[in-house]
C-alpha positions as CSV (number, residue, x, y, z in Angstrom):
1,M,-10.5,-6.7,-28.6
2,F,-11.3,-7.0,-24.9
3,E,-8.7,-6.3,-22.1
4,N,-8.9,-6.8,-18.4
5,N,-8.7,-3.1,-17.5
6,L,-8.0,-2.8,-13.8
7,I,-10.1,0.0,-12.4
8,K,-10.4,-0.6,-8.6
9,Q,-7.8,-1.4,-5.9
10,L,-8.5,-3.6,-3.0
11,V,-5.8,-3.6,-0.3
12,L,-5.7,-6.1,2.5
13,I,-3.5,-5.3,5.5
14,G,-2.4,-8.4,7.4
15,G,-2.6,-12.1,6.6
16,G,-5.0,-12.8,9.5
17,H,-7.6,-15.6,9.7
18,A,-10.2,-13.4,7.9
19,N,-8.1,-11.8,5.1
20,V,-6.7,-15.2,4.0
21,Q,-10.3,-16.3,3.3
22,V,-10.7,-13.4,0.9
23,L,-7.6,-14.5,-1.0
24,K,-8.8,-18.1,-1.0
25,K,-12.1,-16.9,-2.6
26,L,-10.0,-15.0,-5.2
27,S,-8.1,-18.2,-6.0
28,M,-11.4,-19.6,-7.2
29,T,-13.0,-16.5,-8.7
30,T,-11.5,-13.9,-10.9
31,I,-12.9,-10.4,-10.6
32,K,-12.0,-8.6,-13.8
33,G,-11.2,-5.0,-13.2
34,L,-10.0,-5.6,-9.7
35,N,-6.4,-5.2,-8.5
36,T,-5.8,-6.9,-5.1
37,I,-2.8,-6.2,-2.9
38,L,-1.8,-7.9,0.4
39,V,0.5,-6.1,2.7
40,S,2.0,-8.2,5.5
41,E,5.2,-8.1,7.6
42,H,5.7,-11.8,7.1
43,F,5.8,-14.3,4.2
44,E,3.7,-16.7,6.3
45,A,0.6,-16.4,8.4
46,T,0.6,-18.6,11.5
47,Y,-2.6,-20.4,12.4
48,S,-3.1,-19.8,16.1
49,G,-5.1,-22.9,16.6
50,M,-2.2,-25.2,15.7
51,T,0.6,-23.2,17.4
52,P,0.6,-25.1,20.7
53,G,0.9,-28.3,18.6
54,Y,3.9,-26.8,16.8
55,I,5.5,-25.9,20.2
56,H,5.2,-29.4,21.4
57,N,6.4,-30.8,18.1
58,D,3.2,-32.4,16.9
59,F,3.3,-30.2,13.8
60,S,6.1,-28.6,11.7
61,K,6.3,-24.9,11.0
62,E,5.0,-25.6,7.5
63,D,2.0,-27.5,8.9
64,V,0.9,-24.4,10.9
65,S,1.7,-21.7,8.4
66,I,-0.1,-20.3,5.4
67,D,2.2,-19.3,2.6
68,L,1.0,-15.8,1.9
69,Q,3.1,-15.3,-1.3
70,R,1.8,-18.5,-2.8
71,L,-1.8,-17.7,-1.7
72,C,-1.4,-14.4,-3.5
73,L,0.0,-16.1,-6.6
74,N,-3.0,-18.4,-6.8
75,A,-5.4,-15.5,-6.1
76,G,-3.9,-13.3,-8.8
77,A,-3.0,-10.7,-6.1
78,T,0.2,-8.8,-5.4
79,F,2.1,-9.6,-2.2
80,I,4.1,-6.8,-0.5
81,R,6.2,-7.8,2.5
82,D,6.3,-4.6,4.5
83,K,4.9,-2.9,7.6
84,V,2.1,-0.3,7.4
85,I,3.0,2.7,9.5
86,K,0.0,5.0,8.8
87,V,-3.5,4.9,7.5
88,D,-4.5,8.2,5.9
89,T,-8.3,7.8,5.6
90,N,-8.8,11.3,4.1
91,N,-6.6,10.5,1.1
92,K,-7.4,6.8,1.1
93,K,-3.7,6.0,1.4
94,L,-1.3,3.7,3.3
95,E,2.2,4.7,4.3
96,L,4.6,1.8,4.4
97,E,7.9,1.5,6.3
98,K,10.1,0.6,3.3
99,C,8.0,0.6,0.1
100,P,6.2,3.5,-1.5
101,S,2.7,4.5,-0.3
102,I,-0.4,2.8,-1.7
103,N,-3.8,4.2,-2.4
104,Y,-6.9,2.1,-2.0
105,D,-10.5,2.1,-3.1
106,L,-11.5,-0.6,-0.6
107,L,-9.4,-1.6,2.5
108,S,-9.6,-4.6,4.7
109,I,-7.6,-4.5,8.0
110,N,-7.0,-7.9,9.6
111,S,-3.5,-7.3,11.1
112,G,-4.2,-8.9,14.5
113,S,-3.1,-7.4,17.8
114,I,-0.2,-7.3,20.2
115,S,0.0,-8.4,23.8
116,S,-1.1,-5.6,26.1
117,T,1.4,-4.4,28.8
118,K,-0.7,-1.6,30.1
119,G,-0.1,-1.1,33.9
120,I,3.1,-3.2,33.8
121,K,6.5,-1.6,34.1
122,I,9.0,-3.7,32.1
123,E,12.7,-3.0,32.6
124,N,15.0,-3.2,29.5
125,E,17.2,-5.9,31.1
126,S,14.2,-8.3,31.5
127,R,13.7,-11.1,29.0
128,C,10.2,-10.8,27.6
129,I,8.6,-12.4,24.6
130,S,5.1,-11.4,23.4
131,V,2.7,-14.1,22.5
132,K,0.7,-11.8,20.3
133,P,1.0,-11.6,17.4
134,I,1.4,-15.4,17.4
135,S,4.0,-15.2,14.5
136,H,6.2,-13.3,17.0
137,L,6.1,-16.3,19.4
138,V,6.8,-18.8,16.6
139,K,9.7,-16.7,15.4
140,N,11.2,-16.7,18.9
141,I,11.0,-20.5,19.5
142,K,14.6,-21.0,18.5
143,L,15.7,-18.3,20.9
144,I,13.7,-20.0,23.7
145,D,15.4,-23.3,22.8
146,Q,18.8,-21.7,23.2
147,I,17.9,-20.2,26.5
148,L,16.6,-23.4,28.0
149,K,19.6,-25.5,26.8
150,I,21.9,-23.6,29.2
151,K,20.2,-24.5,32.5
152,K,16.8,-25.2,34.1
153,T,14.8,-22.1,33.4
154,K,12.2,-20.4,35.4
155,V,9.5,-19.2,33.0
156,A,6.6,-16.9,33.8
157,V,3.4,-16.8,31.6
158,V,1.8,-13.5,32.3
159,G,-1.9,-13.6,31.5
160,G,-4.2,-16.2,33.0
161,G,-6.6,-17.0,30.2
162,V,-7.1,-20.3,28.3
163,A,-4.2,-19.4,25.9
164,S,-1.8,-19.0,28.9
165,F,-2.7,-22.5,30.1
166,E,-2.4,-24.1,26.7
167,L,0.9,-22.4,26.1
168,A,2.2,-23.6,29.5
169,F,1.1,-27.2,28.8
170,S,2.9,-27.0,25.4
171,M,6.1,-25.6,27.0
172,I,6.2,-28.4,29.5
173,R,5.9,-31.0,26.8
174,R,8.6,-29.4,24.7
175,Y,11.2,-28.8,27.4
176,K,10.2,-31.5,29.9
177,Q,12.4,-31.4,33.0
178,N,14.3,-28.3,32.0
179,I,11.5,-25.8,32.8
180,D,9.7,-24.4,35.9
181,I,6.5,-22.5,34.9
182,T,4.4,-20.1,36.8
183,I,1.1,-18.6,35.4
184,L,0.3,-15.1,36.8
185,G,-2.7,-12.9,36.2
186,E,-5.4,-10.8,37.8
187,K,-8.1,-13.0,36.2
188,I,-7.4,-16.8,36.0
189,L,-9.6,-18.6,33.4
190,A,-12.1,-15.8,33.5
191,E,-13.5,-16.5,29.9
192,N,-17.3,-16.4,30.0
193,N,-17.6,-19.4,27.8
194,L,-15.7,-21.8,30.1
195,N,-17.9,-23.9,32.4
196,N,-16.8,-24.7,35.9
197,K,-16.0,-28.4,35.1
198,T,-13.5,-27.2,32.5
199,R,-11.9,-24.7,34.9
200,K,-11.4,-27.3,37.5
201,K,-9.9,-29.8,35.0
202,L,-7.5,-27.1,33.7
203,L,-6.3,-26.3,37.2
204,K,-5.9,-30.0,38.0
205,I,-3.8,-30.6,34.9
206,A,-1.7,-27.6,35.7
207,N,-1.1,-29.0,39.2
208,D,-0.3,-32.4,37.9
209,L,2.4,-30.8,35.6
210,D,3.8,-28.8,38.6
211,I,2.7,-25.5,37.0
212,K,2.2,-22.9,39.7
213,I,-0.7,-20.5,39.6
214,L,-0.7,-17.0,41.1
215,N,-3.9,-15.1,40.9
216,E,-2.4,-11.6,41.2
217,P,-2.0,-8.7,38.8
218,V,1.6,-8.2,37.6
219,T,3.0,-4.6,38.1
220,H,6.7,-4.9,37.4
221,I,9.0,-7.2,35.4
222,T,12.8,-7.0,36.1
223,K,15.8,-9.0,35.0
224,K,15.2,-11.7,37.6
225,F,11.8,-11.2,39.1
226,I,8.1,-10.6,38.4
227,K,6.5,-8.4,41.0
228,C,2.8,-8.5,41.8
229,K,0.4,-5.9,43.2
230,N,0.4,-7.5,46.6
231,G,4.2,-7.2,46.9
232,E,4.9,-10.8,46.1
233,A,8.0,-11.4,43.9
234,V,8.4,-14.5,41.7
235,E,11.7,-15.5,40.2
236,S,11.8,-15.6,36.4
237,D,14.4,-15.9,33.8
238,L,12.0,-15.7,30.8
239,N,8.6,-14.0,30.6
240,L,5.9,-14.9,28.0
241,I,3.4,-12.1,27.8
242,S,0.0,-13.7,27.1
243,T,-2.2,-10.8,28.3
244,G,-5.2,-9.3,26.6
245,A,-5.0,-7.8,23.1
246,C,-4.3,-4.2,22.2
247,L,-3.7,-2.4,18.9
248,Q,-0.4,-1.7,17.3
249,A,0.7,2.0,17.5
250,W,0.0,2.8,13.8
251,L,-3.6,1.6,14.2
252,S,-4.2,3.3,17.5
253,E,-3.2,6.6,15.9
254,S,-5.7,6.4,13.0
255,E,-8.8,8.5,13.0
256,L,-11.2,5.6,12.8
257,D,-13.7,5.4,15.7
258,K,-12.7,3.2,18.6
259,D,-14.4,1.8,21.7
260,E,-13.4,2.5,25.4
261,N,-10.8,-0.3,25.1
262,G,-9.2,1.2,22.0
263,F,-10.5,-1.2,19.4
264,F,-12.1,-0.2,16.1
265,I,-15.9,-0.2,16.2
266,V,-17.5,-1.9,13.2
267,N,-21.1,-2.4,12.3
268,N,-22.6,-5.8,11.7
269,N,-21.4,-5.8,8.1
270,L,-17.8,-5.5,9.5
271,L,-17.4,-2.0,8.2
272,S,-15.9,0.8,10.2
273,I,-18.8,2.9,11.6
274,N,-17.3,6.1,10.3
275,N,-15.7,4.9,7.1
276,D,-17.7,2.6,4.7
277,D,-14.6,1.9,2.6
278,I,-12.8,0.1,5.4
279,F,-13.5,-3.4,6.6
280,I,-11.9,-4.4,10.0
281,T,-11.9,-7.9,11.4
282,G,-10.2,-10.0,14.1
283,D,-8.6,-8.7,17.3
284,A,-8.5,-5.2,15.9
285,C,-12.2,-4.7,16.0
286,S,-15.3,-4.7,18.2
287,V,-18.7,-5.3,16.6
288,I,-21.1,-2.6,17.8
289,N,-23.5,-3.7,20.6
290,T,-22.2,-7.3,20.6
291,P,-19.0,-7.4,22.8
292,R,-17.1,-10.6,22.5
293,S,-13.7,-11.8,23.7
294,K,-10.8,-11.7,21.1
295,S,-10.1,-15.1,19.6
296,G,-9.0,-16.9,16.5
297,V,-12.4,-18.6,16.4
298,M,-14.1,-15.2,16.1
299,A,-11.7,-14.1,13.3
300,V,-12.3,-17.2,11.3
301,R,-16.1,-16.7,11.6
302,Q,-15.7,-13.1,10.6
303,G,-13.7,-14.2,7.6
304,E,-16.7,-16.2,6.3
305,I,-18.7,-13.0,6.1
306,L,-15.8,-10.7,5.0
307,K,-15.0,-12.8,1.9
308,E,-18.6,-12.3,0.8
309,N,-19.1,-8.7,1.8
310,I,-16.0,-7.3,0.1
311,F,-17.2,-8.6,-3.3
312,L,-20.8,-7.6,-2.6
313,K,-19.7,-4.1,-1.9
314,L,-17.6,-4.0,-5.1
315,F,-20.7,-4.9,-7.0
316,N,-22.9,-2.5,-5.0
317,K,-25.1,-5.2,-3.6
318,P,-26.6,-5.5,-0.1
319,L,-24.1,-6.8,2.5
320,K,-24.4,-9.8,4.7
321,K,-24.6,-9.4,8.5
322,F,-22.2,-10.9,10.9
323,K,-23.9,-12.6,13.9
324,P,-21.3,-13.5,16.5
325,Q,-22.1,-16.6,18.5
326,K,-22.5,-16.3,22.2
327,N,-20.7,-19.5,22.8
328,W,-18.2,-21.5,20.9
329,L,-16.2,-24.8,21.0
330,Y,-12.9,-24.9,22.9
331,L,-10.5,-27.7,22.2
332,I,-7.4,-27.3,24.4
333,G,-4.3,-29.4,24.0
334,T,-3.2,-30.9,27.3
335,Y,-1.2,-34.1,27.6
336,P,0.4,-36.0,24.6
337,D,-2.5,-36.8,22.2
338,Y,-5.1,-35.5,24.7
339,A,-7.4,-32.4,24.5
340,L,-10.0,-30.9,26.7
341,L,-13.3,-30.1,25.0
342,N,-15.5,-27.3,26.4
343,Y,-18.9,-26.4,24.9
344,F,-21.8,-24.9,26.9
345,Y,-22.0,-27.3,29.9
346,L,-20.1,-30.1,28.3
347,S,-16.5,-30.8,29.4
348,L,-14.6,-33.9,28.1
349,H,-10.9,-34.8,28.3
350,S,-9.8,-37.6,26.0
351,R,-7.7,-38.8,23.1
352,L,-10.8,-38.5,20.9
353,C,-11.0,-34.8,21.7
354,W,-7.4,-34.4,20.5
355,K,-8.3,-36.2,17.2
356,L,-11.2,-33.9,16.8
357,K,-9.0,-30.9,17.3
358,V,-6.5,-32.1,14.8
359,F,-9.2,-32.8,12.3
360,I,-10.8,-29.3,12.6
361,D,-7.5,-27.5,12.6
362,K,-6.1,-29.3,9.5
363,R,-9.4,-28.9,7.7
364,F,-9.0,-25.1,8.0
365,I,-5.3,-24.9,7.2
366,N,-5.5,-27.2,4.3
367,K,-7.9,-24.8,2.5
368,F,-4.8,-22.6,1.9
369,K,-2.5,-25.3,0.6
370,F,-2.0,-25.7,-3.2
371,I,0.3,-28.6,-3.1
372,N,1.1,-30.0,-6.5
373,K,-1.9,-28.3,-8.0
374,K,-1.7,-26.2,-11.1
375,F,-3.8,-23.0,-11.1
376,M,-7.4,-24.0,-10.7
377,K,-10.2,-23.2,-13.1
378,K,-11.9,-20.0,-11.9
379,K,-15.2,-18.5,-12.2
380,S,-15.0,-15.0,-13.8
381,L,-16.9,-11.9,-12.8
382,T,-16.5,-8.4,-14.2
383,L,-16.8,-5.0,-12.5
384,E,-19.5,-3.0,-14.2
385,K,-17.4,-0.2,-15.6
386,E,-14.9,-2.7,-17.1
387,K,-17.7,-4.1,-19.3
388,K,-17.9,-0.9,-21.3
389,I,-14.3,-1.0,-22.5
390,E,-14.1,-2.7,-25.9
391,M,-10.5,-2.1,-26.9
392,Y,-7.3,-0.3,-26.1
393,C,-5.1,1.4,-28.7
394,Q,-2.1,-0.9,-29.3
395,G,-0.1,1.8,-31.1
396,C,1.3,5.1,-29.7
397,G,-1.9,5.6,-27.7
398,S,-1.1,2.7,-25.4
399,K,0.8,4.9,-22.9
400,V,-0.2,5.4,-19.3
401,S,-2.3,8.5,-18.6
402,K,-0.4,11.8,-18.8
403,K,-2.0,12.9,-15.4
404,N,-0.5,9.9,-13.6
405,L,2.8,10.3,-15.3
406,I,3.1,14.0,-14.5
407,N,2.1,13.4,-10.9
408,F,4.8,10.8,-10.6
409,L,7.5,13.1,-12.1
410,K,6.5,16.0,-9.8
411,K,6.8,13.8,-6.7
412,E,10.3,12.7,-7.9
413,K,11.3,16.2,-8.8
414,F,12.0,15.4,-12.4
415,N,11.5,17.7,-15.4
416,T,7.8,17.5,-16.3
417,N,8.3,19.0,-19.8
418,L,8.4,15.5,-21.2
419,S,11.3,16.2,-23.6
420,D,11.5,14.0,-26.7
421,S,15.2,13.1,-25.9
422,S,18.0,13.9,-23.5
423,Y,21.6,15.0,-23.7
424,I,24.1,12.6,-22.0
425,M,27.6,13.8,-21.4
426,F,30.5,11.3,-21.0
427,K,34.1,11.8,-20.1
428,S,35.2,8.9,-22.3
429,K,35.0,8.9,-26.1
430,S,33.6,5.4,-26.0
431,I,30.6,4.1,-24.0
432,L,29.2,0.8,-23.1
433,Q,25.6,0.3,-23.9
434,T,23.2,-2.6,-23.2
435,I,19.4,-3.3,-23.4
436,D,17.5,-5.9,-21.5
437,H,13.9,-6.8,-20.8
438,I,12.3,-9.0,-18.1
439,K,8.6,-9.7,-17.5
440,H,7.0,-9.1,-14.2
441,F,6.8,-12.2,-12.0
442,N,3.2,-13.0,-11.0
443,S,2.3,-11.7,-7.5
444,M,5.8,-10.2,-6.9
445,N,6.0,-6.8,-5.3
446,P,6.5,-4.4,-8.2
447,F,8.9,-2.4,-6.1
448,D,11.2,-5.4,-5.7
449,F,10.8,-6.2,-9.4
450,G,12.0,-2.7,-10.3
451,R,15.1,-3.3,-8.1
452,I,15.7,-6.7,-9.7
453,S,15.3,-5.3,-13.2
454,Y,18.0,-2.7,-12.5
455,L,20.4,-5.2,-11.1
456,H,19.7,-7.7,-13.9
457,S,20.5,-5.0,-16.5
458,Q,23.5,-3.6,-14.6
459,N,25.2,-7.0,-14.8
460,D,25.9,-6.5,-18.6
461,I,27.8,-3.3,-17.9
462,L,29.7,-4.8,-15.0
463,A,30.7,-7.8,-17.0
464,A,32.1,-5.6,-19.8
465,G,34.3,-3.9,-17.2
466,G,32.3,-0.7,-16.7
467,K,30.1,1.3,-14.4
468,V,26.5,2.4,-15.2
469,E,26.3,6.1,-15.8
470,S,22.8,6.6,-17.2
471,L,19.7,4.6,-18.0
472,S,16.4,4.9,-20.0
473,V,13.4,2.8,-19.1
474,S,10.4,1.5,-21.1
475,L,7.8,0.5,-18.7
476,G,4.9,-1.9,-19.4
477,V,2.1,-1.7,-16.8
478,P,-1.1,-3.7,-16.8
479,F,-4.1,-2.3,-18.6
480,S,-5.4,-0.1,-15.8
481,E,-6.3,3.4,-14.8
482,G,-6.5,5.7,-11.7
483,K,-5.1,4.3,-8.5
484,V,-4.1,0.9,-10.1
485,E,-2.1,2.5,-12.9
486,S,-0.4,4.9,-10.4
487,F,0.5,1.9,-8.1
488,F,2.3,0.0,-10.8
489,L,4.0,3.1,-12.3
490,N,5.2,4.2,-8.8
491,Y,6.3,0.9,-7.6
492,F,8.2,-0.1,-10.8
493,M,10.0,3.2,-11.1
494,K,10.8,3.7,-7.4
495,G,12.3,0.2,-7.3
496,I,14.5,1.2,-10.2
497,F,15.4,4.5,-8.5
498,F,16.2,2.7,-5.3
499,E,19.1,0.9,-6.9
500,S,20.2,3.6,-9.4
501,K,20.7,6.1,-6.5
502,K,22.9,3.6,-4.7
503,Y,25.2,3.3,-7.7
504,H,25.0,7.0,-8.7
505,S,23.5,6.4,-12.2
506,T,21.1,8.9,-13.6
507,F,17.7,8.4,-15.1
508,E,17.6,10.2,-18.5
509,S,14.4,9.2,-20.3
510,G,11.6,6.8,-20.4
511,H,8.5,5.4,-22.2
512,T,5.3,3.9,-20.7
513,Y,2.7,1.6,-22.2
514,H,-0.1,-0.7,-21.2
515,S,0.4,-4.4,-21.7
516,N,-1.1,-7.8,-20.9
517,E,2.4,-8.9,-19.9
518,P,3.8,-6.1,-17.6
519,G,7.5,-5.8,-17.6
520,I,10.5,-3.5,-17.8
521,T,12.9,-2.8,-20.7
522,M,16.0,-1.0,-19.7
523,T,18.8,0.6,-21.8
524,M,21.9,1.4,-19.9
525,N,25.0,3.5,-20.8
526,G,28.2,2.7,-19.0
527,E,31.7,4.2,-18.6
528,P,34.5,1.7,-19.4
529,L,36.8,1.2,-16.4
530,N,38.9,-1.6,-17.6
531,K,39.0,-4.0,-20.6
532,S,37.0,-7.1,-20.2
533,S,36.5,-9.5,-23.1
534,K,35.5,-13.2,-23.5
535,D,38.6,-13.9,-25.6
536,L,41.1,-13.0,-22.9
537,A,41.0,-16.2,-20.7
538,N,44.2,-18.2,-20.3
539,C,45.2,-21.7,-19.3
540,G,45.2,-22.3,-15.6
541,E,43.0,-19.4,-14.7
542,L,40.2,-20.1,-12.2
543,I,36.5,-19.8,-12.8
544,Y,34.3,-18.3,-10.0
545,L,30.6,-17.5,-9.6
546,T,29.6,-14.6,-7.4
547,K,26.4,-16.2,-6.0
548,P,24.5,-19.5,-6.3
549,L,22.3,-20.6,-9.2
550,G,18.7,-21.7,-9.5
551,T,16.2,-18.8,-9.9
552,G,14.7,-20.2,-13.1
553,Y,13.7,-23.7,-12.0
554,L,12.9,-22.7,-8.4
555,L,10.5,-20.0,-9.5
556,S,8.9,-22.4,-11.9
557,A,8.4,-25.0,-9.1
558,Y,7.0,-22.4,-6.8
559,M,4.6,-20.9,-9.3
560,N,3.4,-24.4,-10.1
561,N,2.6,-25.1,-6.4
562,S,5.3,-27.8,-5.9
563,N,5.3,-29.3,-2.5
564,L,9.1,-29.5,-2.7
565,I,9.5,-25.8,-2.2
566,S,8.3,-23.7,0.7
567,S,8.0,-20.0,1.7
568,E,11.5,-20.3,3.4
569,D,12.9,-21.3,0.0
570,Y,11.1,-18.4,-1.6
571,K,12.7,-16.0,0.9
572,K,16.1,-17.2,-0.3
573,I,15.2,-16.8,-3.9
574,I,14.1,-13.2,-3.3
575,Y,17.3,-12.5,-1.3
576,F,19.5,-13.6,-4.2
577,L,17.4,-11.9,-6.8
578,K,17.9,-8.6,-5.0
579,L,21.6,-9.2,-4.3
580,S,23.8,-6.9,-6.4
581,N,27.0,-8.0,-8.2
582,Y,28.4,-4.5,-8.1
583,L,30.9,-5.0,-5.2
584,S,31.9,-8.4,-6.5
585,A,32.8,-6.9,-9.9
586,D,34.8,-4.2,-8.2
587,V,36.8,-6.8,-6.3
588,A,37.4,-8.7,-9.5
589,R,38.7,-5.6,-11.3
590,K,41.1,-4.9,-8.4
591,N,42.5,-8.4,-8.9
592,D,43.2,-7.8,-12.6
593,C,40.2,-9.8,-13.9
594,K,40.1,-9.5,-17.7
595,V,37.2,-11.9,-18.3
596,M,33.7,-11.5,-16.8
597,T,30.2,-12.4,-18.0
598,D,26.9,-12.5,-16.4
599,V,24.9,-15.7,-16.1
600,S,21.5,-14.8,-17.4
601,G,18.8,-16.2,-19.6
602,F,20.9,-18.6,-21.6
603,G,22.3,-20.3,-18.5
604,L,25.7,-21.1,-17.1
605,G,26.5,-23.6,-19.9
606,A,26.1,-21.1,-22.7
607,H,27.9,-18.2,-21.1
608,L,30.9,-20.4,-20.1
609,S,31.1,-22.1,-23.5
610,D,31.2,-18.6,-25.1
611,I,34.3,-17.8,-23.1
612,S,35.9,-21.2,-23.9
613,K,35.2,-20.8,-27.6
614,S,36.4,-17.2,-27.8
615,S,39.6,-18.0,-25.9
616,K,40.2,-21.3,-27.6
617,L,40.2,-23.2,-24.3
618,T,38.3,-25.9,-22.5
619,A,36.6,-25.2,-19.1
620,N,37.0,-28.0,-16.5
621,I,34.3,-27.6,-13.9
622,S,33.0,-29.4,-10.9
623,L,29.3,-29.0,-10.1
624,K,28.4,-29.5,-6.4
625,Q,25.4,-28.7,-4.3
626,N,26.9,-25.6,-2.8
627,I,26.4,-23.7,-6.1
628,L,22.6,-24.2,-5.8
629,I,20.2,-21.9,-3.9
630,N,18.3,-25.0,-3.0
631,N,20.2,-28.3,-3.1
632,N,17.1,-30.6,-3.3
633,L,17.9,-32.7,-6.4
634,D,14.3,-33.6,-6.9
635,L,13.6,-30.0,-7.5
636,L,16.5,-29.6,-9.9
637,N,15.5,-32.7,-12.0
638,N,11.7,-32.5,-11.9
639,H,11.1,-28.7,-12.5
640,K,12.4,-26.8,-15.4
641,S,11.6,-23.2,-16.5
642,T,10.4,-22.6,-20.0
643,G,13.9,-21.6,-21.3
644,Y,15.6,-24.8,-20.2
645,K,14.7,-26.8,-23.3
646,Y,16.2,-24.3,-25.8
647,N,19.3,-23.7,-23.6
648,F,19.9,-27.5,-23.5
649,E,19.4,-27.9,-27.3
650,S,21.8,-25.1,-28.2
651,T,24.6,-25.9,-25.6
652,N,24.6,-29.5,-24.6
653,K,26.5,-30.7,-27.7
654,F,29.6,-28.7,-26.5
655,I,29.6,-30.3,-23.0
656,L,31.1,-33.6,-21.9
657,N,29.5,-34.8,-18.7
658,N,32.0,-37.2,-17.1
659,N,30.5,-39.8,-14.7
660,N,27.0,-38.2,-15.2
661,N,27.3,-35.5,-12.7
662,K,23.9,-35.2,-11.0
663,F,23.9,-31.4,-11.0
664,T,24.4,-30.9,-14.7
665,N,20.8,-29.6,-15.3
666,I,21.8,-26.3,-13.6
667,L,24.0,-25.5,-16.7
668,F,20.8,-24.9,-18.7
669,D,18.7,-23.1,-16.1
670,P,18.0,-19.4,-17.1
671,Q,18.9,-16.9,-14.4
672,T,17.4,-13.5,-13.5
673,N,20.0,-11.3,-12.0
674,G,22.2,-14.3,-11.8
675,P,25.8,-14.4,-10.7
676,L,28.8,-13.0,-12.5
677,L,31.1,-15.6,-13.9
678,I,34.6,-14.3,-13.1
679,V,38.0,-15.5,-14.3
680,I,40.9,-15.0,-12.0
681,D,44.6,-15.7,-12.3
682,E,45.6,-18.5,-9.9
683,N,48.3,-16.2,-8.4
684,K,45.5,-13.9,-7.3
685,K,43.3,-16.6,-5.7
686,E,44.1,-15.8,-2.1
687,S,43.7,-12.0,-2.4
688,F,40.6,-12.2,-4.5
689,E,38.8,-14.6,-2.1
690,K,39.8,-12.6,0.9
691,E,38.6,-9.3,-0.6
692,F,35.4,-10.9,-1.9
693,F,34.6,-12.2,1.6
694,N,35.3,-8.8,3.2
695,V,32.6,-7.1,1.0
696,N,30.0,-10.0,0.7
697,K,30.5,-11.9,4.0
698,F,30.5,-15.2,2.1
699,Q,33.1,-16.9,-0.2
700,P,32.9,-16.8,-4.0
701,Y,32.0,-20.1,-5.6
702,L,35.1,-21.7,-7.2
703,I,33.8,-24.1,-9.9
704,G,36.9,-24.9,-12.0
705,Y,39.7,-23.8,-14.3
706,F,40.7,-23.5,-18.0
707,S,43.0,-25.9,-19.8
708,E,44.2,-26.4,-23.4
709,K,41.5,-26.8,-25.9
710,S,40.0,-30.3,-26.3
711,D,37.1,-31.8,-28.3
712,V,34.6,-30.1,-26.1
713,L,34.2,-26.6,-24.7
714,I,33.2,-27.7,-21.1
715,N,34.3,-30.8,-19.2
716,V,32.0,-31.5,-16.3
717,N,33.7,-33.6,-13.5
718,D,32.5,-35.0,-10.2
């Protein structure tokens, strides 16, 4: 028997133009034995070359964005949405803002830069938006829209480079007569690669668009003015900081060697000159002896070498050298459907140049789209050590290593004696007990998955009218060792602890094992707080859901690369997967709820029909788009999770669908950490809804009521 034993850990920091090319290569080639992790603050990476086009509405946000979660899904990598706050090169470890730390064997830093404000005093009352990282500007476009709706706005672009001009042109096109722009900077169009013809044309275009140019260094930004070194003051309501690049604080504080401008020095293989386990690309680095200006073009070129060198290094082969070009093509958006081309001594301004720019930009961004494509066939390579492993014990010897387990328990200050069992003391003579298992979703942050597993299991105890007091965990991690095994063990367990501590439940015992299908099995013991049973519903009582439905088919659509679902949709899915039902159950109990159940793997139809059958009633429900996480009917009807078929076959015969309600498919969709189905006396309607809103900040979903028993268990109405 041959297993894919994960022995090395590659960590990518940032979804920059270089790192995404590494992930793209992994979407076409499987490296057996390698565990890859991407850490990024955002679900999307914004392609800088198309951002001006996004600002002046030639492209949508989806057009200019790379969906990092989906890219990781196709690459077989784990995506962690978080911020790195420290790189510990001595221990080969990253400290994260919210998630547990991560150890690496090989690291690639491509996190971009921030706009430098060195030498500029910025008052707190001033309204400033940094252009770098470019995702920050895109995120703030709606804010800029709101500001400019109020009145004609004086905008200052602080910088003076090509990017400042292209940004100013885009702003004029977006906001037309409602904006007055000034570009300020010590060096105006000082890029070495610009020829004089192009400089003159850019200045003329700026003049034609009534953009003012002030060739002076900025020293002070106040609420109403920008002050220059020569004493001149320019009125400004909004300031866009498009100055040179500088490193984020956590990078600046690292011990990696830097040049006189504060950027990491890398050799021509793109490795740090004092750490050959760390690749650095993009704005964060300077290639030794070959100074070049920071640009997206340079990052893209470096990515072409990085994606080769990372894997060459993993296989201990000679690395390729990066040879930065001295000159490169500029295509600068100007008027509608016009661009200015600059290359060596060539300078052209035409519609054809715009078409060329769009072609080049789309060719790059489309490499990272997987629209309506199933997972592609991949080449397969194997790390050397992995070839020696012939089989893993599938019996009692399949546990994770004792060393990693003991290290984890020590860090968490648990008993390291590894007792065979635990004593659990309860006040009540009776306890509630439940067991549940869910498999790890491909590419999902294991820390988030640990949280979701706890909340999913907790629902059974809440639905029975209780509170979780203790839990035991059986943890399946991928076949792995060393840093990889520790990563999954730590992330799964710390995600579980994150939630259990919030609800004051105690971890009593656990078991670990290796598996081709990683997942978490959780046994929970609960204290009964009030009686809740499926046979206690009465005529006239109201039926509520505590949150919307759809995790099953939406995840299925996303994981099959449907073009109907975006990274914005995925954010919503994750939000509801991590949303606890604890407070909602508490509100229900306070309003004398006697019937609760959780909507989980068998779907809403099965759980509701169980209540109808047990209480000898019929549920009359109205299905509307508000009960869906995503109300796109094409998604609901065209994508079904694997559990849908069996849920439909076992439950549909008990359901009458009056007038063919178009949302009926949601009845059979399996849910992970789905809503609670809560039954409330109609006399408690007002107090329940008010208290529910107070704790959740949204209304519960009223879907129907119970009536006398008819020929069916569920009536679905319009």
